[in-house]
C-alpha positions as CSV (number, residue, x, y, z in Angstrom):
1,M,69.8,19.2,-10.6
2,G,71.5,19.9,-13.9
3,E,71.4,22.9,-16.2
4,Y,68.0,23.4,-17.9
5,P,68.4,22.6,-21.6
6,H,68.0,25.2,-24.3
7,V,65.8,24.5,-27.3
8,R,66.2,26.7,-30.4
9,V,63.5,26.6,-33.1
10,T,62.7,28.4,-36.4
11,G,60.5,28.1,-39.4
12,S,56.7,27.9,-39.6
13,A,54.5,27.3,-36.5
14,R,54.2,23.6,-37.3
15,Q,58.0,23.3,-37.9
16,R,58.8,25.2,-34.7
17,G,56.6,22.9,-32.7
18,R,58.1,19.8,-34.3
19,Q,61.7,21.0,-33.5
20,Y,60.6,21.8,-30.0
21,G,59.1,18.4,-29.5
22,E,62.1,16.6,-31.0
23,Q,64.7,18.5,-29.0
24,A,62.8,18.3,-25.7
25,R,61.2,14.9,-26.3
26,D,62.1,13.3,-22.9
27,R,61.1,16.4,-21.0
28,V,57.8,16.7,-22.9
29,H,57.0,13.1,-22.0
30,R,57.9,13.8,-18.4
31,S,55.4,16.8,-18.4
32,V,52.6,14.6,-19.7
33,S,53.4,11.8,-17.3
34,A,53.6,14.1,-14.4
35,Y,50.3,15.9,-15.1
36,R,48.6,12.6,-15.7
37,E,49.3,12.0,-12.0
38,V,48.6,15.6,-10.9
39,F,45.2,15.7,-12.5
40,A,44.2,12.4,-10.9
41,E,45.3,13.5,-7.5
42,L,44.2,17.2,-7.4
43,A,41.2,17.2,-9.8
44,G,40.1,13.5,-9.5
45,W,40.2,13.1,-13.2
46,D,41.7,10.2,-15.2
47,W,43.7,11.0,-18.3
48,Q,40.8,10.2,-20.6
49,T,38.6,12.7,-18.8
50,V,41.4,15.3,-18.9
51,R,41.8,14.8,-22.7
52,A,38.0,15.2,-23.2
53,E,38.0,18.4,-21.1
54,A,41.0,19.7,-23.0
55,A,39.4,19.1,-26.4
56,R,36.7,21.7,-25.4
57,F,39.4,24.4,-25.7
58,E,40.4,23.6,-29.3
59,A,37.7,25.6,-30.9
60,P,38.2,28.9,-28.9
61,I,42.0,28.7,-29.6
62,A,41.3,28.1,-33.3
63,A,39.1,31.2,-33.5
64,Y,41.8,33.2,-31.6
65,R,45.2,32.2,-33.1
66,P,45.1,28.9,-35.0
67,K,48.9,28.9,-35.3
68,Y,49.1,28.0,-31.6
69,L,47.2,24.8,-32.4
70,A,49.7,24.2,-35.2
71,E,52.6,24.7,-32.7
72,M,51.0,22.2,-30.3
73,R,50.4,19.7,-33.2
74,G,54.1,20.0,-34.1
75,I,55.2,19.5,-30.5
76,G,53.1,16.3,-30.4
77,E,54.6,15.1,-33.7
78,G,58.2,15.9,-32.6
79,A,57.8,14.2,-29.2
80,G,55.8,11.2,-30.5
81,L,52.6,12.2,-28.5
82,D,49.0,12.7,-29.5
83,F,48.0,16.3,-30.1
84,T,45.4,16.1,-27.3
85,D,48.1,15.1,-24.8
86,V,49.9,18.3,-25.6
87,L,46.7,20.4,-25.5
88,A,45.9,18.9,-22.1
89,I,49.1,20.1,-20.5
90,N,48.6,23.6,-22.0
91,V,45.2,23.9,-20.3
92,R,46.5,22.5,-16.9
93,T,45.7,25.8,-15.2
94,E,42.0,25.7,-16.4
95,V,41.7,22.2,-15.0
96,M,43.5,22.6,-11.6
97,F,42.5,26.1,-10.6
98,A,38.9,25.4,-11.6
99,A,39.0,22.4,-9.2
100,K,40.3,24.8,-6.5
101,A,37.4,27.2,-6.9
102,R,34.9,24.3,-6.8
103,Q,36.5,23.0,-3.7
104,A,36.4,26.4,-2.1
105,A,32.7,26.8,-2.9
106,A,31.9,23.4,-1.5
107,S,33.8,24.0,1.7
108,A,31.9,27.3,2.3
109,G,28.5,25.9,1.5
110,P,26.1,23.8,3.6
111,G,27.7,20.6,4.5
112,G,31.1,21.8,3.5
113,T,34.0,19.9,5.1
114,G,36.6,22.7,5.1
115,P,39.4,23.4,2.7
116,A,40.4,20.6,0.3
117,R,43.6,20.0,-1.5
118,T,45.0,23.1,-3.2
119,G,48.4,22.4,-4.7
120,P,51.4,24.7,-4.3
121,A,51.6,28.5,-4.7
122,E,53.0,30.2,-7.8
123,C,55.3,33.1,-8.2
124,S,56.7,36.4,-6.7
125,A,57.2,39.0,-9.4
126,F,58.6,42.5,-9.9
127,A,59.3,45.1,-12.5
128,V,61.3,48.4,-12.4
129,A,60.7,51.1,-15.0
130,P,62.5,54.5,-15.0
131,P,60.2,57.5,-15.4
132,P,60.4,59.6,-18.6
133,G,63.5,61.8,-18.8
134,R,65.5,59.6,-16.3
135,S,68.1,57.0,-17.3
136,G,68.2,53.5,-16.1
137,P,67.3,50.0,-17.4
138,T,63.8,48.5,-17.4
139,L,64.0,45.4,-15.3
140,I,61.6,42.5,-14.8
141,G,61.7,39.1,-13.1
142,Q,60.2,36.6,-10.9
143,N,60.5,33.4,-8.9
144,W,58.4,30.7,-10.4
145,D,57.1,28.3,-7.8
146,W,55.4,25.1,-8.8
147,L,55.5,21.3,-8.3
148,P,58.9,19.7,-7.8
149,H,58.6,17.6,-11.0
150,T,59.4,20.8,-12.9
151,A,63.0,20.3,-12.1
152,D,62.9,17.6,-14.8
153,T,60.7,19.5,-17.3
154,V,61.9,23.2,-17.5
155,V,63.5,24.3,-20.8
156,V,64.7,27.6,-22.2
157,L,62.9,28.0,-25.5
158,E,64.4,30.3,-28.1
159,A,62.2,30.9,-31.1
160,S,62.9,32.7,-34.4
161,Q,59.7,33.7,-36.3
162,D,59.2,35.2,-39.7
163,D,55.8,36.8,-38.9
164,A,56.3,38.0,-35.3
165,P,59.0,39.0,-32.9
166,D,61.6,36.5,-32.0
167,F,61.4,35.5,-28.3
168,V,62.9,33.6,-25.4
169,T,60.7,31.9,-22.7
170,V,61.5,29.8,-19.7
171,V,58.8,27.2,-19.7
172,E,57.7,23.7,-18.9
173,A,58.5,21.4,-21.8
174,G,55.5,21.0,-24.1
175,L,53.8,24.3,-23.0
176,L,53.8,27.2,-25.4
177,A,55.2,30.0,-23.1
178,K,55.7,31.3,-19.6
179,T,58.1,34.0,-18.4
180,G,60.1,35.7,-21.2
181,M,61.1,38.6,-23.5
182,N,61.0,39.3,-27.2
183,S,63.0,41.1,-29.8
184,S,60.6,44.1,-29.7
185,G,61.6,44.9,-26.1
186,L,58.6,43.4,-24.4
187,G,59.0,41.4,-21.2
188,L,56.5,39.3,-19.3
189,V,56.3,37.7,-15.9
190,T,53.2,36.1,-14.4
191,N,51.4,34.9,-11.3
192,A,48.5,32.5,-10.8
193,L,45.2,33.9,-9.4
194,V,42.0,32.1,-8.8
195,T,38.4,33.4,-8.2
196,S,35.0,31.8,-7.7
197,D,34.4,32.3,-11.4
198,D,37.3,30.0,-12.4
199,M,35.0,27.1,-13.4
200,G,36.9,25.8,-16.4
201,E,34.5,27.2,-19.0
202,P,36.0,26.8,-22.5
203,G,37.7,30.0,-23.8
204,L,41.2,31.4,-24.1
205,P,43.6,29.4,-21.8
206,Y,46.2,31.0,-19.7
207,H,49.3,29.6,-21.4
208,V,47.9,30.4,-24.9
209,L,47.6,34.1,-23.8
210,L,51.2,34.0,-22.4
211,R,52.3,32.8,-25.9
212,A,50.2,35.5,-27.6
213,I,52.0,38.2,-25.5
214,M,55.4,36.9,-26.9
215,D,54.0,37.8,-30.4
216,C,53.3,41.4,-29.4
217,E,55.3,44.5,-30.4
218,N,54.5,46.7,-27.4
219,V,52.5,46.8,-24.1
220,S,49.3,48.1,-25.7
221,D,49.4,45.2,-28.1
222,A,49.7,42.8,-25.2
223,I,46.7,44.3,-23.4
224,T,44.8,44.0,-26.7
225,A,45.7,40.3,-26.8
226,L,44.4,39.8,-23.3
227,Q,41.0,41.3,-24.1
228,A,40.5,39.7,-27.5
229,G,38.2,37.0,-26.3
230,F,36.7,35.2,-23.3
231,R,39.4,34.3,-20.9
232,S,38.9,30.9,-19.2
233,S,40.9,31.5,-16.1
234,S,42.3,34.2,-13.7
235,A,45.9,35.2,-13.9
236,N,48.2,38.1,-13.4
237,Y,50.3,39.5,-16.3
238,L,53.1,41.9,-15.4
239,L,54.2,43.6,-18.6
240,A,57.2,45.8,-19.2
241,H,59.0,47.3,-22.2
242,R,62.4,48.7,-22.7
243,D,60.8,52.1,-23.5
244,G,60.5,52.4,-19.7
245,I,57.0,51.0,-19.3
246,A,55.6,48.7,-16.6
247,I,51.9,47.8,-16.2
248,D,50.4,45.0,-14.2
249,V,47.2,43.4,-15.5
250,E,45.1,41.3,-13.2
251,A,42.6,39.2,-15.1
252,S,39.6,37.2,-14.0
253,P,37.5,35.0,-16.3
254,G,35.5,37.0,-18.8
255,D,35.9,39.7,-21.4
256,F,37.8,43.1,-21.6
257,S,35.8,44.4,-18.6
258,R,37.4,41.9,-16.3
259,L,40.9,43.3,-16.6
260,Y,42.3,45.4,-13.6
261,L,45.3,47.5,-14.0
262,L,48.1,48.4,-11.5
263,Y,51.0,50.9,-12.1
264,P,54.4,51.5,-10.6
265,G,54.6,53.6,-7.5
266,D,56.7,56.8,-7.2
267,D,59.8,54.5,-7.0
268,G,59.1,53.0,-10.4
269,V,58.5,49.5,-8.9
270,V,55.6,47.1,-9.4
271,L,55.4,44.0,-7.2
272,H,52.9,41.1,-7.3
273,T,52.3,37.7,-5.8
274,N,49.2,35.6,-6.0
275,H,46.2,37.6,-5.0
276,F,44.2,40.5,-6.4
277,L,45.4,44.0,-5.4
278,A,43.3,46.3,-7.7
279,G,40.6,48.2,-5.8
280,R,38.2,47.9,-8.8
281,F,38.1,44.1,-8.6
282,A,34.7,43.2,-7.3
283,G,34.7,39.4,-7.7
284,K,35.3,36.7,-5.1
285,D,39.0,36.2,-4.8
286,V,39.8,32.6,-3.8
287,S,43.6,33.2,-4.2
288,V,44.5,33.6,-0.5
289,W,42.4,30.6,0.4
290,A,44.3,28.6,-2.2
291,M,47.7,30.2,-1.6
292,P,47.8,31.6,1.9
293,D,51.5,32.5,1.7
294,S,50.9,35.1,-1.0
295,P,50.4,38.1,1.4
296,V,53.5,37.2,3.3
297,R,55.6,37.1,0.2
298,L,54.2,40.5,-1.0
299,Q,55.0,42.0,2.4
300,R,58.6,40.8,2.3
301,L,59.0,42.1,-1.3
302,R,57.6,45.5,-0.3
303,A,59.8,45.7,2.8
304,G,62.9,44.7,0.9
305,V,62.3,47.3,-1.8
306,Q,61.6,50.1,0.7
307,G,64.8,49.3,2.6
308,A,67.0,48.9,-0.4
309,A,69.7,51.4,-1.4
310,D,68.7,50.9,-5.1
311,H,66.4,48.9,-7.3
312,S,69.2,47.1,-9.2
313,L,69.2,43.4,-10.2
314,G,71.5,42.8,-7.2
315,T,68.7,44.0,-4.9
316,F,66.2,41.7,-6.4
317,R,68.6,38.7,-6.5
318,A,68.9,39.0,-2.7
319,L,65.1,39.5,-2.3
320,L,64.3,36.5,-4.4
321,S,66.4,34.3,-2.1
322,D,64.5,35.4,1.0
323,H,63.4,32.5,3.3
324,A,61.1,34.3,5.8
325,N,58.0,32.1,6.4
326,Y,60.1,29.1,5.5
327,P,59.4,26.8,3.7
328,S,56.7,28.9,2.0
329,G,58.7,32.0,1.4
330,I,59.7,34.0,-1.6
331,C,62.4,31.3,-2.2
332,C,60.0,28.3,-1.8
333,H,61.0,24.8,-0.6
334,P,58.9,21.7,-0.3
335,D,56.9,21.5,2.9
336,P,57.3,17.9,4.3
337,R,54.1,18.4,6.4
338,M,52.0,18.5,3.3
339,P,51.0,15.7,0.8
340,R,53.2,15.3,-2.2
341,Y,51.1,17.3,-4.7
342,D,50.6,20.2,-2.3
343,Q,54.3,20.7,-2.0
344,G,55.9,23.4,-4.1
345,M,59.4,24.7,-4.8
346,T,61.0,27.6,-6.7
347,A,61.7,25.8,-10.0
348,T,63.6,28.8,-11.4
349,S,64.3,32.4,-10.7
350,V,64.4,34.6,-13.9
351,L,65.7,38.2,-14.2
352,M,65.6,40.3,-17.3
353,D,67.3,43.5,-18.4
354,L,65.1,44.5,-21.4
355,D,67.5,47.3,-22.5
356,A,70.5,45.0,-22.7
357,G,68.6,42.0,-23.9
358,R,70.0,39.9,-21.1
359,M,68.4,37.2,-19.0
360,W,69.6,35.5,-15.8
361,V,68.2,32.0,-14.9
362,T,68.7,29.7,-12.0
363,D,68.4,25.9,-12.4
364,G,66.4,25.5,-9.2
365,N,66.1,27.6,-6.0
366,P,68.1,30.9,-6.2
367,C,69.4,30.4,-2.7
368,G,71.5,27.4,-3.9
369,A,71.7,27.6,-7.7
370,P,73.7,30.5,-9.3
371,Y,72.2,32.7,-11.8
372,R,73.4,31.9,-15.3
373,E,73.7,35.0,-17.5
374,L,72.2,34.5,-21.0
375,D,73.1,37.3,-23.5
376,Y,70.3,37.5,-26.1
377,A,71.3,40.9,-27.5
378,D,72.2,39.3,-30.8
379,F,69.4,36.7,-30.9
380,L,66.8,39.3,-30.1
381,A,68.3,42.0,-32.4
382,K,65.5,41.8,-35.0
383,P,64.0,45.4,-35.3
384,S,60.5,45.9,-34.1
385,L,58.2,46.7,-37.0
386,V,56.6,49.6,-35.1
387,A,59.8,50.9,-33.7
388,Q,61.3,51.3,-37.2
389,A,58.5,53.8,-38.0
390,A,58.9,55.8,-34.7
391,P,60.1,59.4,-34.8
392,A,63.7,60.1,-33.7
393,G,64.2,60.9,-30.0
394,N,62.0,60.3,-26.9
395,E,59.1,62.6,-27.4
396,A,57.6,61.8,-24.0
397,A,60.8,62.8,-22.2
398,A,61.3,66.0,-24.2
């Protein structure tokens, strides 16, 4: 496995998309080709059906943030693909996790034949935020676990924007955003969730919302972005800001009332894997049915944090290489007992120091691939529009 390529873009939304598609052309084609096979295997849909399903999401995205459609059109132009092909991979979550929920409902109902194909699990995430008045960096990171083909599709996308913060995101080629941070000090990691309400109803797709968060100035802006319309799918959004803020947002399909918040403990740490933790959540969580290793990974993260001498990046580097419950551990490896499209692996491990503007990325499993340090202090130096108007000093800590 080689080093994941870097893609740097600038200009208008359409121009950025076109540059993205041109620079990552082979990997974008690989993404589309791979998901053509994945949709057929896990959802039972041929590509024509997938494209038709994807087209149902165009109107909600246009009403929410039309520039994201412009970015996708540009990606298609740059890569030599139809726009609907790019749209389809950007709604892959809505297709596949809706299929999981339907399968779970069928297996539990009369005549059900038991659990069906579920695909791999996704992600073990953390954030560390110092309380007001105490020094220390705000840290955030995760292992991103997904299908093995992502070894050939991940890119590090570096975007300069005139009308929003600049940002860096580690993402599958052709998708708008995933894990990342921006020039206003906001960081994002994420986990898949799935409920019985994940039926693929047209609305705001998961990866469009991830992209919207990259355009936000602060955490409250990010929460506003998540509640600005009907969300199509469940997901977990762990947000942090270099001001010393960390808030976890569990979301199920629906409006603002279907957001469930979690906060750091007394140690300043937030941990999340792939099932709902908020006590207020009253829906039917299908996550553990679909991803039964999620509780194990959360337990290992909690035990590791409790036993650690500190909550430094070194501590989390070690934790994210943990192999307990192998091969379905925090550091995930393909399970040879399972069918091809149910096998997962840690495609990358990403760590971020939001104060320093630094990111560390592995090109594959962190147990075998070293973390590459990426210094974005200069690239992400554009001042936040809201921070420029802030009063001097830390009023909260005073």
